[in-house]
C-alpha positions in Angstrom: -24.0 -34.3 6.4 -23.0 -37.1 3.9 -24.4 -36.3 0.3 -26.1 -39.1 -1.7 -25.6 -37.6 -5.0 -21.7 -36.5 -4.8 -20.1 -40.0 -3.6 -17.0 -40.6 -5.4 -17.0 -44.1 -3.7 -20.3 -45.3 -5.3 -22.2 -43.0 -7.9 -19.2 -41.9 -9.7 -18.2 -45.5 -10.5 -21.5 -46.0 -12.3 -21.1 -42.7 -14.1 -17.7 -43.7 -15.3 -18.7 -46.9 -16.4 -21.8 -45.7 -18.1 -19.6 -43.2 -20.0 -17.8 -45.9 -21.7 -20.6 -47.6 -22.5 -22.6 -44.8 -23.9 -22.5 -45.5 -27.7 -23.8 -48.8 -29.4 -21.1 -51.1 -30.7 -22.2 -50.3 -34.3 -21.4 -46.6 -33.8 -18.0 -46.6 -32.0 -16.4 -45.4 -35.1 -18.5 -42.0 -35.3 -18.2 -39.0 -33.4 -20.0 -38.5 -29.9 -21.8 -35.2 -29.4 -19.2 -32.7 -28.1 -16.2 -34.6 -29.4 -13.9 -35.0 -32.5 -14.5 -37.2 -35.4 -13.7 -40.7 -36.3 -11.1 -42.7 -34.2 -10.3 -39.8 -31.8 -13.9 -40.1 -30.1 -14.4 -43.9 -30.9 -12.6 -46.8 -29.1 -11.2 -48.1 -32.4 -7.5 -46.8 -31.6 -5.3 -47.4 -28.8 -5.7 -45.2 -26.1 -2.8 -42.8 -25.1 -2.8 -44.3 -21.5 0.9 -43.2 -21.1 -0.3 -39.8 -20.6 -0.5 -40.9 -17.0 2.8 -42.5 -16.0 2.6 -45.1 -13.3 4.4 -43.1 -10.3 3.7 -43.6 -6.9 1.9 -40.8 -5.0 3.7 -39.0 -2.3 2.2 -38.6 1.3 3.3 -35.3 2.8 2.4 -34.0 6.1 0.3 -31.2 7.1 2.1 -28.5 9.0 0.8 -27.4 12.6 -0.1 -23.7 11.1 -2.2 -25.5 8.3 -3.9 -27.8 10.8 -4.9 -24.9 13.0 -6.4 -22.8 10.0 -8.3 -25.9 9.1 -9.7 -26.5 12.8 -11.0 -23.0 12.8 -12.7 -23.0 9.5 -14.2 -26.5 10.0 -15.3 -25.6 13.7 -16.7 -22.1 13.2 -18.5 -22.3 9.9 -21.3 -24.9 8.7 -21.6 -26.1 5.2 -23.8 -23.5 4.3 -21.3 -20.9 4.9 -22.9 -19.5 8.4 -20.5 -18.7 11.0 -20.7 -20.2 14.4 -20.2 -17.9 17.5 -19.4 -20.4 20.0 -17.3 -23.8 20.3 -19.2 -26.5 21.2 -18.5 -30.3 22.1 -19.6 -33.0 24.5 -18.3 -32.5 28.2 -17.4 -35.7 29.7 -17.9 -39.2 28.4 -19.9 -39.7 25.5 -22.2 -42.7 24.8 -23.7 -43.7 21.6 -26.8 -46.1 20.8 -28.2 -47.6 17.5 -31.9 -47.6 17.3 -34.7 -48.4 14.6 -34.2 -50.9 11.8 -30.4 -51.5 12.5 -28.5 -53.3 9.4 -26.6 -56.6 10.4 -23.4 -54.9 10.0 -23.6 -51.7 11.7 -22.9 -52.6 15.3 -19.6 -54.1 14.4 -18.8 -51.3 12.2 -19.7 -48.6 15.0 -17.4 -50.4 17.4 -14.6 -50.2 15.0 -15.2 -46.4 14.8 -15.3 -46.2 18.6 -12.1 -48.1 19.0 -10.5 -45.8 16.7 -11.8 -42.7 18.2 -10.7 -43.9 21.7 -7.3 -44.8 20.4 -6.5 -42.2 17.8 -8.5 -39.1 19.2 -8.5 -39.7 22.8 -12.1 -39.4 23.2 -14.1 -41.1 25.9 -16.7 -42.6 24.0 -18.6 -45.9 24.2 -21.5 -47.9 23.0 -24.8 -48.1 25.0 -28.4 -49.9 25.1 -29.6 -47.6 27.7 -31.6 -44.6 27.1 -30.6 -41.1 27.0 -27.6 -41.7 25.0 -25.4 -38.7 24.0 -25.6 -39.6 20.3 -28.5 -41.7 19.1 -28.2 -43.1 15.5 -31.6 -44.3 14.1 -31.9 -46.2 10.9 -34.7 -45.6 8.9 -35.7 -46.6 5.2 -33.7 -44.4 2.5 -37.1 -43.1 1.0 -38.3 -41.6 4.2 -34.9 -39.7 4.6 -35.2 -38.6 1.1 -38.3 -36.7 1.8 -36.7 -34.8 4.9 -33.1 -34.2 3.1 -33.4 -35.0 -0.6 -29.6 -34.7 -1.2 -28.3 -36.5 1.9 -27.4 -39.9 2.4 -27.5 -39.3 6.2 -27.5 -36.2 8.5 -26.9 -35.1 12.2 -29.0 -32.9 14.3 -28.7 -31.3 17.9 -31.2 -31.7 20.8 -33.5 -34.6 19.4 -33.2 -38.8 20.1 -35.5 -39.7 17.1 -36.9 -39.2 13.9 -40.3 -38.4 15.3 -39.0 -35.9 17.6 -37.2 -34.1 14.6 -40.4 -33.9 12.8 -41.9 -32.2 15.9 -39.2 -30.0 16.5 -38.2 -29.1 12.7 -38.1 -25.5 12.1 -37.3 -24.6 15.9 -34.4 -22.9 17.3 -33.8 -26.3 19.2 -32.5 -27.7 16.1 -30.2 -24.7 15.1 -26.7 -25.8 15.7 -25.7 -21.9 16.0 -27.7 -21.9 19.3 -25.7 -24.8 20.7 -23.5 -24.1 23.3 -22.7 -27.3 24.7 -23.5 -30.8 23.1 -25.6 -33.0 25.3 -28.0 -35.0 22.9 -27.4 -35.5 19.3 -29.2 -37.8 16.5 -28.0 -39.1 13.6 -30.4 -40.4 10.8 -29.2 -43.1 8.5 -30.4 -45.4 5.8 -31.7 -48.8 7.0 -31.7 -50.3 3.3 -28.3 -49.1 2.1 -25.1 -51.2 1.4 -23.2 -52.0 4.3 -20.4 -49.8 3.0 -22.9 -46.6 2.9 -23.9 -47.5 6.4 -20.3 -47.7 7.4 -19.4 -44.4 5.7 -22.3 -42.6 7.4 -21.3 -43.6 10.5 -17.8 -42.5 10.2 -18.8 -39.1 8.9 -21.8 -38.3 10.9 -20.3 -39.5 14.2 -17.3 -37.3 13.6 -19.7 -34.4 13.1 -21.7 -35.3 16.1 -18.5 -34.9 18.0 -16.9 -32.2 16.3 -16.7 -30.1 13.1 -20.0 -29.4 11.1 -18.5 -28.1 8.1 -16.9 -29.7 4.8 -14.2 -28.3 2.9 -13.3 -29.0 -0.8 -9.9 -27.9 -0.4 -8.9 -30.8 2.0 -7.5 -34.0 0.3 -7.3 -36.6 3.1 -10.6 -36.1 5.1 -14.2 -37.4 5.3 -14.9 -33.6 5.9 -15.2 -33.1 2.1 -18.0 -33.3 -0.1 -16.2 -35.1 -2.8 -16.6 -38.1 -0.7 -13.4 -39.6 -2.1 -12.4 -40.9 1.5 -14.8 -43.3 3.0 -13.6 -43.5 6.7 -11.9 -41.4 9.0 -8.3 -40.4 8.2 -5.4 -39.5 10.4 -6.0 -35.8 9.7 -9.8 -36.3 11.0 -8.4 -37.9 14.1 -6.0 -35.1 14.6 -9.0 -32.6 14.2 -10.9 -34.5 16.7 -8.3 -34.8 19.2 -7.7 -31.2 19.1 -11.6 -30.6 19.5 -11.2 -32.7 22.8 -8.3 -31.1 24.1 -8.4 -30.1 27.8 -7.5 -26.7 27.0 -10.7 -26.1 25.3 -14.3 -25.9 26.7 -17.8 -25.6 25.1 -19.1 -21.7 25.0 -15.7 -20.5 24.0 -15.6 -17.7 21.5 -13.8 -17.8 18.2 -11.0 -15.5 19.7 -10.7 -17.5 22.3 -10.1 -20.7 20.7 -7.9 -19.1 18.0 -5.4 -17.9 20.7 -5.2 -21.5 22.1 -5.3 -23.7 19.0 -1.8 -23.0 17.8 -0.1 -24.3 20.9 -2.7 -27.4 20.8 -1.9 -28.5 17.2 1.8 -28.1 18.0 1.2 -30.7 20.6 -1.4 -32.9 18.9 0.0 -32.6 15.3 3.7 -32.3 15.8 4.6 -31.7 12.3 6.2 -28.4 12.6 5.9 -26.4 9.0 4.9 -29.7 7.4 5.3 -29.9 3.5 4.5 -26.1 3.2 2.6 -24.1 0.7 -1.0 -25.2 1.5 -3.6 -22.8 0.1 -6.3 -22.3 3.0 -7.9 -19.5 0.8 -11.8 -19.6 1.3 -13.9 -21.3 -1.8 -16.0 -19.1 -3.4 -20.0 -20.2 -3.7 -19.7 -19.9 -7.5 -17.2 -22.6 -7.4 -19.1 -25.0 -5.3 -22.6 -24.3 -7.2 -20.5 -25.1 -10.7 -18.8 -28.2 -9.3 -22.0 -29.5 -7.8 -24.2 -29.1 -10.9 -21.3 -30.7 -12.6 -21.2 -34.0 -10.5 -24.9 -34.2 -9.5 -26.7 -36.9 -11.8 -29.7 -36.5 -13.6 -29.2 -33.0 -15.5 -28.5 -32.6 -19.1 -25.0 -33.7 -19.9 -24.2 -30.4 -21.8 -25.2 -28.2 -18.9 -23.2 -30.5 -16.6 -20.0 -30.0 -18.9 -20.6 -26.4 -19.3 -20.8 -26.0 -15.2 -17.7 -28.3 -15.1 -15.8 -26.0 -17.6 -16.7 -23.0 -15.3 -15.6 -24.7 -12.4 -12.1 -25.2 -13.8 -12.0 -22.0 -15.2 -12.9 -20.4 -11.8 -10.0 -22.8 -10.1 -7.5 -21.7 -12.4 -8.5 -18.1 -12.0 -8.2 -18.4 -7.9 -4.7 -19.8 -8.6 -5.4 -23.2 -6.7 -2.8 -26.1 -7.0 -4.9 -28.1 -4.6 -7.8 -30.5 -4.2 -10.1 -28.0 -5.7 -8.3 -27.6 -8.8 -7.8 -31.6 -9.0 -11.6 -32.3 -8.5 -12.4 -29.6 -11.2 -10.1 -31.8 -13.7 -11.4 -35.0 -12.4 -15.2 -33.8 -12.6 -14.6 -32.4 -16.3 -12.9 -35.8 -17.3 -15.5 -38.1 -16.1 -18.0 -36.1 -18.4 -15.9 -36.5 -21.3 -15.2 -40.1 -21.0 -18.3 -41.1 -23.4 -17.8 -38.2 -25.6 -14.1 -37.0 -26.4 -11.6 -39.6 -24.9 -8.6 -37.5 -25.7 -9.9 -34.7 -23.6 -10.9 -37.0 -21.0 -7.5 -38.8 -20.7 -5.8 -35.3 -20.4 -8.2 -34.0 -17.9 -7.5 -37.3 -15.9 -3.7 -36.8 -16.2 -4.1 -33.1 -15.0 -6.0 -34.3 -11.9 -3.7 -37.3 -11.2 -0.6 -35.3 -11.1 -2.1 -32.7 -8.5 -3.4 -35.7 -6.4 -0.3 -37.4 -6.2 1.5 -34.4 -4.6 -1.3 -34.0 -1.9 -1.5 -35.6 1.5 -3.7 -38.8 1.1 -3.8 -38.6 -2.7 -3.1 -42.0 -3.3 -6.9 -43.0 -3.3 -7.5 -40.5 -5.4 -5.3 -41.6 -8.1 -6.8 -45.0 -7.6 -10.0 -43.5 -8.6 -8.5 -42.4 -11.8 -6.7 -45.5 -12.4 -10.2 -47.2 -12.3 -11.5 -44.8 -14.8 -8.5 -45.5 -17.0 -8.6 -49.2 -16.9 -12.3 -49.2 -17.5 -11.4 -47.4 -21.0 -8.5 -49.7 -21.7 -10.6 -52.7 -21.5 -13.2 -51.0 -23.7 -10.4 -50.0 -26.2 -8.9 -53.4 -26.3 -5.8 -52.9 -24.3 -6.1 -55.4 -21.5 -2.3 -55.6 -20.3 -2.7 -51.8 -19.6 -5.9 -52.1 -17.8 -4.3 -54.9 -15.4 -1.4 -52.6 -15.0 -3.6 -49.7 -13.8 -5.7 -52.1 -11.9 -2.6 -53.7 -10.1 -1.5 -50.2 -9.1 -5.0 -49.0 -7.8 -5.7 -52.1 -5.6 -3.3 -51.5 -2.5 -4.5 -47.7 -2.2 -8.0 -49.1 -2.3 -7.6 -51.6 0.2 -5.7 -49.0 2.5 -8.9 -46.8 1.9 -11.4 -49.6 2.8 -13.4 -48.7 -0.1 -14.9 -51.9 -1.2 -17.1 -51.0 -3.7 -14.1 -49.4 -5.4 -12.3 -52.7 -4.9 -15.0 -54.9 -6.3 -15.0 -52.6 -9.3 -11.5 -52.5 -10.3 -11.2 -56.6 -9.5 -14.1 -56.9 -12.0 -12.2 -54.8 -14.5 -9.1 -56.7 -13.9 -10.9 -60.0 -14.5 -12.3 -58.8 -17.8 -9.0 -58.1 -19.1 -7.6 -61.5 -18.0 -10.5 -62.9 -20.1 -9.5 -61.0 -23.2 -6.0 -62.5 -22.9 -7.5 -65.8 -22.7 -6.5 -66.3 -19.0 -9.9 -67.6 -17.9 -8.7 -69.3 -14.7 -6.9 -66.4 -13.4 -10.1 -64.3 -14.4 -12.2 -66.6 -12.4 -10.0 -66.5 -9.3 -10.1 -62.7 -9.4 -13.6 -62.6 -9.6 -13.9 -64.9 -6.6 -11.7 -62.7 -4.6 -14.0 -59.7 -5.5 -17.2 -61.3 -4.2 -16.9 -60.2 -0.7 -16.1 -56.9 -1.5 -18.8 -56.5 -3.9 -21.6 -57.7 -1.5 -20.2 -55.3 1.1 -19.8 -52.2 -1.1 -22.9 -52.9 -3.6 -25.4 -54.3 -1.1 -28.1 -56.7 -2.7 -26.7 -59.7 -5.1 -29.0 -57.9 -8.0 -26.7 -54.7 -7.6 -23.5 -57.1 -7.6 -24.9 -59.0 -10.8 -25.8 -55.5 -12.5 -22.1 -54.3 -11.8 -20.7 -57.6 -13.3 -22.6 -57.2 -16.2 -21.6 -53.6 -16.8 -18.0 -54.4 -16.7 -18.5 -57.8 -18.8 -20.0 -55.3 -21.5 -16.9 -53.2 -21.5 -14.8 -56.0 -22.8 -17.8 -56.7 -25.5 -17.2 -53.6 -27.0 -13.7 -54.9 -28.5 -13.3 -55.6 -31.2 -15.5 -53.0 -32.5 -18.1 -53.6 -35.1 -19.2 -51.3 -37.7 
């Protein structure tokens, strides 16, 4: 299930920029609640952005034993923590159909997913228009989906082919994944009125979960099977997990013990990294940390309560001794909540998060998210050169991750910084370059213009008035 309130690809962007814009221009020299006084909390003095050095993230590989442990946790547990007794998958060729109010971009994006699943995961999957598809993706308005699953952008259900059938069967054992021994028909429900990027992201994650793992793990840094939603499209890690899921050694109905006995040799064959970079922490994630982090990153709650939850998540992460994505995300969540209140604390937390993410597999996109945050802060603080430096570092990783919403945001921040330097022609060229990414990432022209105004207002904070 892809969560609508926890998306680093979209929702977190707005929160970050809103943090920079929190105080009126006439008050930028005053302390914000929870911060320190004078220029420490305002944007009148230069930001200590050297706190985060411009070093390229590394891309270490997961070892075979780590991949096997992740496979077992992803495959034999659900997001709720409920254990699954049986291994299940589709047996034989898999077909997938689109129904309902299908968005214009959905078919092409689905075809790209299918091509990757065939080529990278070795799954015999194809699109069909005939009835009785193995996987049916039904598109319906977001408001309808929210009535059924308030926090989900999209979700996947076994043993039904339509939303109407899902409503009729709701609450029955037929929809219980724990009762599924072999997958025969699965439905995905996705928003028909979302941005093209959100539709694509739903297709990637939900098709993958319809085929394989039903769980998400916060410790995974380079996977869509993670509720932090930094990754928008299926990663090499995900394809390896799916390739193992459809290994000929396995079959539906196997017990956990049977799969555990086979998964080591399977991973040695499909992953083939030996010990990898080593040292990965595959310890379980306590429910208390998950509850704290979800309170911290969910919009709408009181800021003080969210900050307290983020502090609690960070304390729990440290107590666990984690040095992985869970500790990094704790720092990241806390940093965002201090952007508009205590910039020095925000910078320190962003730097801690970036240092950890840069050491993890796939961490470049996480560092790029942090660079976006810092670039926005640099524009608001009157440091356009530093904003451009941060944007230029982030852009290659963002393009590689195919996150068009984030790409458009970073390009618009760069354009604003160029305007601040009096380079209007270059700024306009960058804005033109951002247009297609913005339309794909944000959806409507109104949303694109709103983001443009938001970022233009950042530059308008400098020089401060008071």
